[in-house]
A tleap script that builds the chain and sets N, CA, C and O, in Angstrom:
source leaprc.protein.ff14SB
mol = sequence {
  NMET LYS HIE LEU SER MET ALA VAL VAL VAL
  LYS ASP GLY LYS VAL LEU VAL GLN GLU ARG
  PHE ARG PRO ALA LYS GLY MET VAL VAL GLU
  PHE PRO GLY GLY GLN VAL GLU ASN ASN GLU
  SER GLY THR ASP ALA ALA ILE ARG GLU LEU
  TYR GLU GLU THR GLN LEU GLN GLY LEU LYS
  HIE VAL ALA THR PHE SER ASN VAL ASN GLU
  TYR GLY GLY ARG ILE TYR TYR ALA VAL LEU
  LYS ALA LEU GLU GLU VAL GLU PRO THR GLN
  VAL ASP GLU GLN ARG GLN GLN THR PHE LYS
  TRP LEU ALA PRO THR GLU LEU PRO VAL GLU
  GLU PHE TYR ALA ALA ASP ARG GLU PHE ILE
  HIE LYS LYS LEU PRO GLU PHE CCYS
}
set mol.1.N position { -6.339 -18.174 14.756 }
set mol.1.CA position { -7.279 -17.266 14.127 }
set mol.1.C position { -7.389 -16.002 14.982 }
set mol.1.O position { -7.545 -16.078 16.201 }
set mol.2.N position { -7.307 -14.867 14.344 }
set mol.2.CA position { -7.300 -13.582 15.036 }
set mol.2.C position { -8.632 -12.874 14.805 }
set mol.2.O position { -9.011 -12.618 13.663 }
set mol.3.N position { -9.347 -12.556 15.894 }
set mol.3.CA position { -10.597 -11.812 15.807 }
set mol.3.C position { -10.308 -10.354 16.160 }
set mol.3.O position { -9.605 -10.069 17.129 }
set mol.4.N position { -10.856 -9.438 15.366 }
set mol.4.CA position { -10.607 -8.010 15.536 }
set mol.4.C position { -11.914 -7.271 15.738 }
set mol.4.O position { -12.981 -7.758 15.363 }
set mol.5.N position { -11.824 -6.089 16.334 }
set mol.5.CA position { -13.003 -5.267 16.537 }
set mol.5.C position { -12.646 -3.798 16.364 }
set mol.5.O position { -11.637 -3.330 16.891 }
set mol.6.N position { -13.473 -3.080 15.628 }
set mol.6.CA position { -13.256 -1.669 15.349 }
set mol.6.C position { -14.367 -0.830 15.972 }
set mol.6.O position { -15.535 -1.218 15.960 }
set mol.7.N position { -13.989 0.316 16.513 }
set mol.7.CA position { -14.958 1.281 17.036 }
set mol.7.C position { -15.203 2.321 15.950 }
set mol.7.O position { -14.300 3.068 15.574 }
set mol.8.N position { -16.413 2.360 15.461 }
set mol.8.CA position { -16.798 3.311 14.422 }
set mol.8.C position { -17.612 4.397 15.111 }
set mol.8.O position { -18.810 4.234 15.347 }
set mol.9.N position { -16.955 5.502 15.431 }
set mol.9.CA position { -17.584 6.579 16.194 }
set mol.9.C position { -18.107 7.623 15.215 }
set mol.9.O position { -17.349 8.169 14.414 }
set mol.10.N position { -19.410 7.895 15.287 }
set mol.10.CA position { -20.035 8.865 14.387 }
set mol.10.C position { -20.524 10.073 15.190 }
set mol.10.O position { -20.973 9.965 16.331 }
set mol.11.N position { -20.410 11.235 14.525 }
set mol.11.CA position { -20.821 12.494 15.148 }
set mol.11.C position { -21.108 13.492 14.038 }
set mol.11.O position { -20.252 13.737 13.189 }
set mol.12.N position { -22.288 14.064 14.036 }
set mol.12.CA position { -22.653 15.116 13.083 }
set mol.12.C position { -22.355 14.749 11.631 }
set mol.12.O position { -21.833 15.570 10.877 }
set mol.13.N position { -22.686 13.515 11.238 }
set mol.13.CA position { -22.481 13.100 9.854 }
set mol.13.C position { -21.056 12.748 9.494 }
set mol.13.O position { -20.736 12.549 8.322 }
set mol.14.N position { -20.196 12.671 10.500 }
set mol.14.CA position { -18.788 12.338 10.258 }
set mol.14.C position { -18.387 11.139 11.100 }
set mol.14.O position { -19.075 10.779 12.055 }
set mol.15.N position { -17.264 10.524 10.736 }
set mol.15.CA position { -16.766 9.349 11.440 }
set mol.15.C position { -15.329 9.617 11.891 }
set mol.15.O position { -14.562 10.291 11.203 }
set mol.16.N position { -14.986 9.078 13.057 }
set mol.16.CA position { -13.654 9.257 13.619 }
set mol.16.C position { -12.684 8.254 12.997 }
set mol.16.O position { -12.945 7.051 12.990 }
set mol.17.N position { -11.572 8.751 12.478 }
set mol.17.CA position { -10.481 7.889 12.014 }
set mol.17.C position { -9.201 8.367 12.677 }
set mol.17.O position { -9.074 9.524 13.078 }
set mol.18.N position { -8.262 7.442 12.779 }
set mol.18.CA position { -6.965 7.807 13.315 }
set mol.18.C position { -5.895 7.476 12.283 }
set mol.18.O position { -5.960 6.460 11.591 }
set mol.19.N position { -4.924 8.354 12.205 }
set mol.19.CA position { -3.715 8.061 11.454 }
set mol.19.C position { -2.675 7.762 12.514 }
set mol.19.O position { -2.496 8.542 13.450 }
set mol.20.N position { -1.980 6.625 12.375 }
set mol.20.CA position { -1.026 6.230 13.398 }
set mol.20.C position { 0.099 5.423 12.792 }
set mol.20.O position { -0.002 4.922 11.673 }
set mol.21.N position { 1.172 5.308 13.552 }
set mol.21.CA position { 2.342 4.573 13.108 }
set mol.21.C position { 2.249 3.113 13.541 }
set mol.21.O position { 1.981 2.814 14.705 }
set mol.22.N position { 2.473 2.214 12.590 }
set mol.22.CA position { 2.588 0.779 12.879 }
set mol.22.C position { 3.964 0.344 12.379 }
set mol.22.O position { 4.286 0.548 11.208 }
set mol.23.N position { 4.785 -0.258 13.258 }
set mol.23.CA position { 6.158 -0.596 12.870 }
set mol.23.C position { 6.275 -1.380 11.560 }
set mol.23.O position { 7.203 -1.138 10.789 }
set mol.24.N position { 5.372 -2.297 11.296 }
set mol.24.CA position { 5.469 -3.119 10.089 }
set mol.24.C position { 4.958 -2.413 8.830 }
set mol.24.O position { 5.273 -2.834 7.717 }
set mol.25.N position { 4.176 -1.348 8.995 }
set mol.25.CA position { 3.531 -0.713 7.846 }
set mol.25.C position { 3.801 0.779 7.712 }
set mol.25.O position { 3.515 1.358 6.664 }
set mol.26.N position { 4.339 1.409 8.735 }
set mol.26.CA position { 4.486 2.852 8.705 }
set mol.26.C position { 3.184 3.517 9.121 }
set mol.26.O position { 2.457 2.989 9.962 }
set mol.27.N position { 2.889 4.666 8.540 }
set mol.27.CA position { 1.668 5.394 8.879 }
set mol.27.C position { 0.473 4.741 8.189 }
set mol.27.O position { 0.510 4.469 6.989 }
set mol.28.N position { -0.590 4.492 8.962 }
set mol.28.CA position { -1.818 3.894 8.442 }
set mol.28.C position { -3.011 4.723 8.877 }
set mol.28.O position { -2.953 5.431 9.883 }
set mol.29.N position { -4.086 4.634 8.123 }
set mol.29.CA position { -5.361 5.265 8.479 }
set mol.29.C position { -6.322 4.139 8.811 }
set mol.29.O position { -6.461 3.186 8.045 }
set mol.30.N position { -6.994 4.251 9.968 }
set mol.30.CA position { -7.873 3.170 10.405 }
set mol.30.C position { -8.870 3.677 11.437 }
set mol.30.O position { -8.744 4.779 11.968 }
set mol.31.N position { -9.871 2.833 11.704 }
set mol.31.CA position { -10.758 3.072 12.830 }
set mol.31.C position { -10.021 2.619 14.088 }
set mol.31.O position { -9.228 1.681 14.015 }
set mol.32.N position { -10.254 3.250 15.238 }
set mol.32.CA position { -9.673 2.736 16.480 }
set mol.32.C position { -10.170 1.309 16.709 }
set mol.32.O position { -11.342 1.013 16.478 }
set mol.33.N position { -9.298 0.443 17.155 }
set mol.33.CA position { -9.707 -0.932 17.392 }
set mol.33.C position { -8.523 -1.836 17.633 }
set mol.33.O position { -7.381 -1.385 17.728 }
set mol.34.N position { -8.814 -3.129 17.731 }
set mol.34.CA position { -7.758 -4.093 17.976 }
set mol.34.C position { -8.313 -5.489 18.149 }
set mol.34.O position { -9.413 -5.801 17.693 }
set mol.35.N position { -7.540 -6.314 18.808 }
set mol.35.CA position { -7.858 -7.733 18.943 }
set mol.35.C position { -8.924 -7.981 20.016 }
set mol.35.O position { -8.931 -7.344 21.069 }
set mol.36.N position { -9.819 -8.918 19.718 }
set mol.36.CA position { -10.838 -9.356 20.677 }
set mol.36.C position { -10.180 -10.353 21.621 }
set mol.36.O position { -9.569 -11.325 21.177 }
set mol.37.N position { -10.305 -10.112 22.917 }
set mol.37.CA position { -9.730 -11.021 23.909 }
set mol.37.C position { -10.688 -12.179 24.196 }
set mol.37.O position { -11.875 -12.107 23.877 }
set mol.38.N position { -10.161 -13.247 24.802 }
set mol.38.CA position { -10.992 -14.408 25.161 }
set mol.38.C position { -12.160 -13.962 26.042 }
set mol.38.O position { -12.000 -13.090 26.897 }
set mol.39.N position { -13.320 -14.555 25.833 }
set mol.39.CA position { -14.526 -14.269 26.609 }
set mol.39.C position { -14.963 -12.808 26.523 }
set mol.39.O position { -15.560 -12.282 27.463 }
set mol.40.N position { -14.668 -12.150 25.397 }
set mol.40.CA position { -15.050 -10.756 25.191 }
set mol.40.C position { -15.857 -10.688 23.897 }
set mol.40.O position { -15.486 -11.302 22.897 }
set mol.41.N position { -16.950 -9.946 23.918 }
set mol.41.CA position { -17.730 -9.778 22.690 }
set mol.41.C position { -17.032 -8.782 21.770 }
set mol.41.O position { -16.168 -8.020 22.203 }
set mol.42.N position { -17.415 -8.797 20.509 }
set mol.42.CA position { -16.864 -7.828 19.564 }
set mol.42.C position { -17.173 -6.402 19.974 }
set mol.42.O position { -16.329 -5.517 19.841 }
set mol.43.N position { -18.376 -6.176 20.469 }
set mol.43.CA position { -18.764 -4.837 20.912 }
set mol.43.C position { -17.946 -4.403 22.119 }
set mol.43.O position { -17.440 -3.281 22.159 }
set mol.44.N position { -17.815 -5.290 23.105 }
set mol.44.CA position { -17.019 -4.955 24.293 }
set mol.44.C position { -15.569 -4.679 23.931 }
set mol.44.O position { -14.955 -3.774 24.496 }
set mol.45.N position { -15.006 -5.453 22.989 }
set mol.45.CA position { -13.620 -5.238 22.557 }
set mol.45.C position { -13.464 -3.870 21.900 }
set mol.45.O position { -12.484 -3.168 22.149 }
set mol.46.N position { -14.424 -3.493 21.067 }
set mol.46.CA position { -14.350 -2.193 20.392 }
set mol.46.C position { -14.395 -1.048 21.402 }
set mol.46.O position { -13.640 -0.082 21.287 }
set mol.47.N position { -15.271 -1.160 22.380 }
set mol.47.CA position { -15.392 -0.117 23.409 }
set mol.47.C position { -14.118 -0.041 24.244 }
set mol.47.O position { -13.654 1.053 24.566 }
set mol.48.N position { -13.551 -1.188 24.598 }
set mol.48.CA position { -12.296 -1.215 25.364 }
set mol.48.C position { -11.155 -0.613 24.552 }
set mol.48.O position { -10.413 0.236 25.048 }
set mol.49.N position { -11.017 -1.054 23.308 }
set mol.49.CA position { -9.939 -0.538 22.450 }
set mol.49.C position { -10.097 0.966 22.210 }
set mol.49.O position { -9.111 1.703 22.196 }
set mol.50.N position { -11.329 1.413 22.024 }
set mol.50.CA position { -11.571 2.840 21.819 }
set mol.50.C position { -11.063 3.634 23.016 }
set mol.50.O position { -10.396 4.655 22.850 }
set mol.51.N position { -11.376 3.168 24.217 }
set mol.51.CA position { -10.914 3.870 25.414 }
set mol.51.C position { -9.382 3.826 25.510 }
set mol.51.O position { -8.750 4.842 25.801 }
set mol.52.N position { -8.792 2.665 25.267 }
set mol.52.CA position { -7.338 2.534 25.354 }
set mol.52.C position { -6.616 3.445 24.362 }
set mol.52.O position { -5.548 3.975 24.670 }
set mol.53.N position { -7.190 3.627 23.179 }
set mol.53.CA position { -6.523 4.388 22.123 }
set mol.53.C position { -6.889 5.868 22.093 }
set mol.53.O position { -6.138 6.675 21.544 }
set mol.54.N position { -8.041 6.240 22.680 }
set mol.54.CA position { -8.517 7.624 22.549 }
set mol.54.C position { -8.989 8.260 23.853 }
set mol.54.O position { -9.173 9.475 23.921 }
set mol.55.N position { -9.186 7.446 24.887 }
set mol.55.CA position { -9.772 7.868 26.154 }
set mol.55.C position { -11.256 8.216 26.043 }
set mol.55.O position { -11.830 8.745 26.995 }
set mol.56.N position { -11.889 7.933 24.907 }
set mol.56.CA position { -13.326 8.176 24.766 }
set mol.56.C position { -14.105 7.084 25.491 }
set mol.56.O position { -13.752 5.906 25.431 }
set mol.57.N position { -15.167 7.494 26.174 }
set mol.57.CA position { -16.027 6.538 26.871 }
set mol.57.C position { -17.426 7.116 27.002 }
set mol.57.O position { -17.646 8.306 26.776 }
set mol.58.N position { -18.367 6.255 27.371 }
set mol.58.CA position { -19.739 6.703 27.592 }
set mol.58.C position { -20.503 7.033 26.328 }
set mol.58.O position { -21.471 7.791 26.381 }
set mol.59.N position { -20.097 6.486 25.188 }
set mol.59.CA position { -20.791 6.737 23.934 }
set mol.59.C position { -21.983 5.787 23.797 }
set mol.59.O position { -22.028 4.739 24.440 }
set mol.60.N position { -22.930 6.159 22.969 }
set mol.60.CA position { -24.127 5.338 22.783 }
set mol.60.C position { -23.877 4.293 21.696 }
set mol.60.O position { -23.564 4.629 20.553 }
set mol.61.N position { -24.022 3.006 22.078 }
set mol.61.CA position { -23.877 1.918 21.117 }
set mol.61.C position { -25.119 1.881 20.232 }
set mol.61.O position { -26.243 1.809 20.731 }
set mol.62.N position { -24.911 1.930 18.917 }
set mol.62.CA position { -26.018 1.968 17.972 }
set mol.62.C position { -26.220 0.625 17.274 }
set mol.62.O position { -27.354 0.180 17.099 }
set mol.63.N position { -25.117 -0.025 16.874 }
set mol.63.CA position { -25.216 -1.294 16.148 }
set mol.63.C position { -23.843 -1.961 16.115 }
set mol.63.O position { -22.821 -1.302 16.303 }
set mol.64.N position { -23.826 -3.266 15.874 }
set mol.64.CA position { -22.580 -3.991 15.642 }
set mol.64.C position { -22.771 -4.890 14.430 }
set mol.64.O position { -23.784 -5.578 14.304 }
set mol.65.N position { -21.791 -4.875 13.549 }
set mol.65.CA position { -21.784 -5.707 12.352 }
set mol.65.C position { -20.543 -6.586 12.394 }
set mol.65.O position { -19.566 -6.256 13.066 }
set mol.66.N position { -20.579 -7.715 11.670 }
set mol.66.CA position { -19.384 -8.554 11.611 }
set mol.66.C position { -19.152 -9.060 10.194 }
set mol.66.O position { -20.056 -9.083 9.358 }
set mol.67.N position { -17.915 -9.462 9.956 }
set mol.67.CA position { -17.487 -9.956 8.663 }
set mol.67.C position { -16.284 -10.852 8.918 }
set mol.67.O position { -15.926 -11.092 10.071 }
set mol.68.N position { -15.657 -11.348 7.857 }
set mol.68.CA position { -14.439 -12.137 7.964 }
set mol.68.C position { -13.261 -11.213 7.671 }
set mol.68.O position { -13.293 -10.445 6.710 }
set mol.69.N position { -12.211 -11.290 8.510 }
set mol.69.CA position { -11.040 -10.436 8.291 }
set mol.69.C position { -9.974 -11.162 7.469 }
set mol.69.O position { -10.135 -12.334 7.128 }
set mol.70.N position { -8.896 -10.463 7.159 }
set mol.70.CA position { -7.821 -11.018 6.331 }
set mol.70.C position { -7.076 -12.174 6.994 }
set mol.70.O position { -6.327 -12.885 6.324 }
set mol.71.N position { -7.268 -12.370 8.291 }
set mol.71.CA position { -6.595 -13.445 9.023 }
set mol.71.C position { -7.474 -14.686 9.149 }
set mol.71.O position { -7.075 -15.655 9.794 }
set mol.72.N position { -8.665 -14.676 8.543 }
set mol.72.CA position { -9.578 -15.809 8.621 }
set mol.72.C position { -10.466 -15.796 9.853 }
set mol.72.O position { -11.280 -16.701 10.037 }
set mol.73.N position { -10.322 -14.787 10.695 }
set mol.73.CA position { -11.159 -14.653 11.882 }
set mol.73.C position { -12.303 -13.692 11.630 }
set mol.73.O position { -12.554 -13.295 10.492 }
set mol.74.N position { -12.987 -13.325 12.683 }
set mol.74.CA position { -14.084 -12.361 12.589 }
set mol.74.C position { -13.548 -10.948 12.759 }
set mol.74.O position { -12.537 -10.726 13.425 }
set mol.75.N position { -14.238 -10.008 12.150 }
set mol.75.CA position { -13.988 -8.592 12.413 }
set mol.75.C position { -15.333 -7.969 12.739 }
set mol.75.O position { -16.315 -8.167 12.024 }
set mol.76.N position { -15.365 -7.216 13.823 }
set mol.76.CA position { -16.591 -6.578 14.299 }
set mol.76.C position { -16.462 -5.069 14.139 }
set mol.76.O position { -15.385 -4.502 14.325 }
set mol.77.N position { -17.557 -4.436 13.796 }
set mol.77.CA position { -17.636 -2.979 13.694 }
set mol.77.C position { -18.727 -2.522 14.645 }
set mol.77.O position { -19.913 -2.696 14.362 }
set mol.78.N position { -18.340 -1.942 15.760 }
set mol.78.CA position { -19.307 -1.415 16.724 }
set mol.78.C position { -19.504 0.061 16.412 }
set mol.78.O position { -18.572 0.858 16.528 }
set mol.79.N position { -20.707 0.418 16.021 }
set mol.79.CA position { -21.024 1.807 15.700 }
set mol.79.C position { -21.473 2.485 16.983 }
set mol.79.O position { -22.401 2.030 17.652 }
set mol.80.N position { -20.797 3.583 17.315 }
set mol.80.CA position { -21.052 4.331 18.547 }
set mol.80.C position { -21.323 5.784 18.199 }
set mol.80.O position { -20.633 6.375 17.368 }
set mol.81.N position { -22.325 6.349 18.838 }
set mol.81.CA position { -22.690 7.751 18.577 }
set mol.81.C position { -22.083 8.639 19.657 }
set mol.81.O position { -22.218 8.371 20.850 }
set mol.82.N position { -21.408 9.707 19.213 }
set mol.82.CA position { -20.760 10.645 20.129 }
set mol.82.C position { -21.519 11.965 20.174 }
set mol.82.O position { -22.133 12.379 19.190 }
set mol.83.N position { -21.467 12.613 21.323 }
set mol.83.CA position { -22.025 13.952 21.454 }
set mol.83.C position { -21.076 14.946 20.804 }
set mol.83.O position { -19.897 14.649 20.607 }
set mol.84.N position { -21.584 16.113 20.475 }
set mol.84.CA position { -20.804 17.109 19.748 }
set mol.84.C position { -19.499 17.500 20.441 }
set mol.84.O position { -18.497 17.741 19.768 }
set mol.85.N position { -19.495 17.566 21.759 }
set mol.85.CA position { -18.303 18.039 22.476 }
set mol.85.C position { -17.225 16.970 22.669 }
set mol.85.O position { -16.150 17.282 23.181 }
set mol.86.N position { -17.480 15.730 22.279 }
set mol.86.CA position { -16.540 14.637 22.485 }
set mol.86.C position { -15.364 14.733 21.520 }
set mol.86.O position { -15.551 14.875 20.311 }
set mol.87.N position { -14.146 14.655 22.067 }
set mol.87.CA position { -12.931 14.677 21.246 }
set mol.87.C position { -11.944 13.637 21.768 }
set mol.87.O position { -11.793 13.491 22.981 }
set mol.88.N position { -11.272 12.915 20.880 }
set mol.88.CA position { -10.283 11.921 21.304 }
set mol.88.C position { -8.996 12.577 21.786 }
set mol.88.O position { -8.708 13.731 21.471 }
set mol.89.N position { -8.227 11.807 22.563 }
set mol.89.CA position { -6.950 12.268 23.110 }
set mol.89.C position { -5.849 11.295 22.708 }
set mol.89.O position { -6.031 10.080 22.792 }
set mol.90.N position { -4.719 11.817 22.276 }
set mol.90.CA position { -3.569 10.968 21.974 }
set mol.90.C position { -3.063 10.376 23.282 }
set mol.90.O position { -2.849 11.105 24.250 }
set mol.91.N position { -2.871 9.052 23.320 }
set mol.91.CA position { -2.481 8.405 24.572 }
set mol.91.C position { -1.065 7.849 24.557 }
set mol.91.O position { -0.521 7.531 25.615 }
set mol.92.N position { -0.456 7.724 23.380 }
set mol.92.CA position { 0.870 7.122 23.284 }
set mol.92.C position { 1.643 7.818 22.175 }
set mol.92.O position { 1.306 7.677 20.999 }
set mol.93.N position { 2.676 8.564 22.538 }
set mol.93.CA position { 3.430 9.322 21.536 }
set mol.93.C position { 4.101 8.432 20.503 }
set mol.93.O position { 4.309 8.863 19.368 }
set mol.94.N position { 4.449 7.184 20.870 }
set mol.94.CA position { 5.089 6.276 19.918 }
set mol.94.C position { 4.151 5.902 18.770 }
set mol.94.O position { 4.607 5.558 17.680 }
set mol.95.N position { 2.861 5.969 19.011 }
set mol.95.CA position { 1.890 5.667 17.949 }
set mol.95.C position { 1.787 6.810 16.942 }
set mol.95.O position { 1.275 6.620 15.838 }
set mol.96.N position { 2.263 7.979 17.310 }
set mol.96.CA position { 2.192 9.163 16.445 }
set mol.96.C position { 0.774 9.370 15.922 }
set mol.96.O position { 0.564 9.582 14.728 }
set mol.97.N position { -0.197 9.303 16.836 }
set mol.97.CA position { -1.605 9.386 16.466 }
set mol.97.C position { -2.052 10.796 16.135 }
set mol.97.O position { -1.662 11.763 16.789 }
set mol.98.N position { -2.863 10.891 15.123 }
set mol.98.CA position { -3.663 12.090 14.879 }
set mol.98.C position { -5.082 11.599 14.592 }
set mol.98.O position { -5.272 10.536 14.001 }
set mol.99.N position { -6.054 12.369 15.009 }
set mol.99.CA position { -7.451 11.993 14.834 }
set mol.99.C position { -8.140 12.999 13.933 }
set mol.99.O position { -7.838 14.192 13.955 }
set mol.100.N position { -9.086 12.485 13.130 }
set mol.100.CA position { -9.850 13.341 12.234 }
set mol.100.C position { -11.298 12.870 12.219 }
set mol.100.O position { -11.581 11.674 12.276 }
set mol.101.N position { -12.207 13.835 12.142 }
set mol.101.CA position { -13.615 13.543 11.898 }
set mol.101.C position { -13.836 13.794 10.407 }
set mol.101.O position { -13.697 14.925 9.944 }
set mol.102.N position { -14.179 12.751 9.656 }
set mol.102.CA position { -14.340 12.882 8.211 }
set mol.102.C position { -15.721 12.415 7.767 }
set mol.102.O position { -16.276 11.460 8.311 }
set mol.103.N position { -16.260 13.102 6.774 }
set mol.103.CA position { -17.483 12.625 6.122 }
set mol.103.C position { -17.116 11.367 5.342 }
set mol.103.O position { -15.971 11.229 4.910 }
set mol.104.N position { -18.056 10.450 5.151 }
set mol.104.CA position { -17.743 9.228 4.402 }
set mol.104.C position { -17.090 9.487 3.042 }
set mol.104.O position { -16.231 8.721 2.607 }
set mol.105.N position { -17.495 10.556 2.383 }
set mol.105.CA position { -16.921 10.874 1.066 }
set mol.105.C position { -15.479 11.385 1.170 }
set mol.105.O position { -14.766 11.431 0.167 }
set mol.106.N position { -15.052 11.766 2.367 }
set mol.106.CA position { -13.678 12.261 2.568 }
set mol.106.C position { -12.702 11.160 2.992 }
set mol.106.O position { -11.494 11.391 3.041 }
set mol.107.N position { -13.216 9.972 3.296 }
set mol.107.CA position { -12.354 8.894 3.769 }
set mol.107.C position { -11.398 8.428 2.674 }
set mol.107.O position { -11.809 8.267 1.525 }
set mol.108.N position { -10.132 8.211 3.016 }
set mol.108.CA position { -9.186 7.642 2.048 }
set mol.108.C position { -9.391 6.116 1.979 }
set mol.108.O position { -8.551 5.343 2.442 }
set mol.109.N position { -10.504 5.712 1.403 }
set mol.109.CA position { -10.968 4.327 1.455 }
set mol.109.C position { -9.893 3.341 1.006 }
set mol.109.O position { -9.770 2.259 1.579 }
set mol.110.N position { -9.120 3.702 -0.005 }
set mol.110.CA position { -8.110 2.782 -0.537 }
set mol.110.C position { -7.014 2.468 0.481 }
set mol.110.O position { -6.290 1.487 0.311 }
set mol.111.N position { -6.875 3.270 1.527 }
set mol.111.CA position { -5.863 3.037 2.550 }
set mol.111.C position { -6.325 2.076 3.644 }
set mol.111.O position { -5.514 1.646 4.464 }
set mol.112.N position { -7.608 1.734 3.671 }
set mol.112.CA position { -8.155 0.827 4.674 }
set mol.112.C position { -7.992 -0.628 4.226 }
set mol.112.O position { -7.801 -0.902 3.041 }
set mol.113.N position { -8.070 -1.556 5.185 }
set mol.113.CA position { -8.071 -2.988 4.872 }
set mol.113.C position { -9.329 -3.335 4.075 }
set mol.113.O position { -10.310 -2.591 4.103 }
set mol.114.N position { -9.299 -4.471 3.361 }
set mol.114.CA position { -10.411 -4.879 2.492 }
set mol.114.C position { -11.738 -4.986 3.246 }
set mol.114.O position { -12.759 -4.493 2.766 }
set mol.115.N position { -11.736 -5.627 4.428 }
set mol.115.CA position { -12.987 -5.764 5.194 }
set mol.115.C position { -13.509 -4.396 5.605 }
set mol.115.O position { -14.719 -4.170 5.606 }
set mol.116.N position { -12.608 -3.479 5.956 }
set mol.116.CA position { -13.020 -2.124 6.325 }
set mol.116.C position { -13.648 -1.414 5.128 }
set mol.116.O position { -14.655 -0.721 5.274 }
set mol.117.N position { -13.061 -1.583 3.956 }
set mol.117.CA position { -13.611 -0.939 2.752 }
set mol.117.C position { -15.030 -1.424 2.485 }
set mol.117.O position { -15.897 -0.635 2.109 }
set mol.118.N position { -15.270 -2.720 2.677 }
set mol.118.CA position { -16.615 -3.250 2.475 }
set mol.118.C position { -17.596 -2.631 3.474 }
set mol.118.O position { -18.703 -2.248 3.097 }
set mol.119.N position { -17.193 -2.532 4.750 }
set mol.119.CA position { -18.045 -1.904 5.762 }
set mol.119.C position { -18.320 -0.444 5.393 }
set mol.119.O position { -19.460 0.013 5.477 }
set mol.120.N position { -17.292 0.280 4.991 }
set mol.120.CA position { -17.433 1.699 4.636 }
set mol.120.C position { -18.456 1.867 3.512 }
set mol.120.O position { -19.302 2.759 3.568 }
set mol.121.N position { -18.379 1.024 2.512 }
set mol.121.CA position { -19.288 1.148 1.364 }
set mol.121.C position { -20.702 0.674 1.660 }
set mol.121.O position { -21.666 1.298 1.217 }
set mol.122.N position { -20.842 -0.432 2.410 }
set mol.122.CA position { -22.156 -1.049 2.583 }
set mol.122.C position { -22.914 -0.613 3.828 }
set mol.122.O position { -24.144 -0.561 3.804 }
set mol.123.N position { -22.217 -0.299 4.911 }
set mol.123.CA position { -22.918 -0.039 6.174 }
set mol.123.C position { -22.770 1.387 6.695 }
set mol.123.O position { -23.733 1.952 7.214 }
set mol.124.N position { -21.594 1.973 6.569 }
set mol.124.CA position { -21.350 3.292 7.150 }
set mol.124.C position { -22.357 4.359 6.699 }
set mol.124.O position { -22.756 5.183 7.521 }
set mol.125.N position { -22.783 4.379 5.436 }
set mol.125.CA position { -23.742 5.430 5.016 }
set mol.125.C position { -25.041 5.448 5.821 }
set mol.125.O position { -25.713 6.478 5.860 }
set mol.126.N position { -25.415 4.337 6.465 }
set mol.126.CA position { -26.624 4.309 7.283 }
set mol.126.C position { -26.503 5.213 8.512 }
set mol.126.O position { -27.513 5.613 9.090 }
set mol.127.N position { -25.262 5.537 8.914 }
set mol.127.CA position { -25.033 6.221 10.180 }
set mol.127.C position { -24.424 7.620 10.033 }
set mol.127.O position { -24.327 8.359 11.012 }
set mol.128.N position { -24.024 7.976 8.839 }
set mol.128.CA position { -23.408 9.313 8.616 }
set mol.128.C position { -24.197 10.103 7.600 }
set mol.128.O position { -23.837 11.238 7.286 }
savepdb mol mol.pdb
quit
């Protein structure tokens, strides 16, 4: 069973998404995140993955939500508030990352995984 955690970074009514290359899928749009390691909380995993993928750190944790992911494990959404001057940095050229701050209405929701779409519709509006 695979447990995942996403960092949902909000700033000025917008949310951070990344477009990146995944060998099995090509270019995907997603929240920064990844697998939860043993003895790690969903929130801690999201903060670690966010730093690994964007170099962002020191953000204010606002809330964490969980659901079931497509692999039968848990998926966590750690909502983090960023200051206006905070910007992500591409850390790996092979990922072909680009970052965007989008209003919830601008998100390409159909490109996200099913659990992400549910979070976007039910929880994200509380924070953007």
